[in-house]
C-alpha positions, 0 to 999 in steps of 0.5 A: 169955384167951377160953374158945375160946382156952383150949379150943384151947390145951388140945386142941393140948396134949392132941394133943401129948401123945397123938401116939404113943398117941392112944387113951390116956386122959390126966389133965385136970389135968396137961394143964391144968397144962401150959398154966397151966389149973386149977380152974373155968377148966379145968372150963369148958374141959373141958365146952366141948371135950366139947360141941364133940365134940372130947374124951371124958371117962370116965364113972367118972373125969372127970378122964381125957380122950381126943381124939375123932377130930374133936379129933384132926383139928381139933388136927392141922390136917386 
C-alpha cells in the first residue's frame, strides 16, 4: 500500500468516526488500529496528512487528531 493510499484510508476513517462530532479530538492509534495502521506507517500517515492540511495534531498530545475543514471537505467529497 502506498503512502497516499494509507493517508486517504486513515482520513476517511477519521471522517466516519467524527461524523456526529467533527470538532472532537480522536486517538490516532485507535483510528489507525481500525484500518490496520500502527507504528512507523501510522506516524508517516499522520505527518503526511498534517502537512497536506487535512488534520491537526494536538501539540500537548500528538496522538490526538482532528480533521481540518479541508480534511472534512476532501473526505466528504466536497
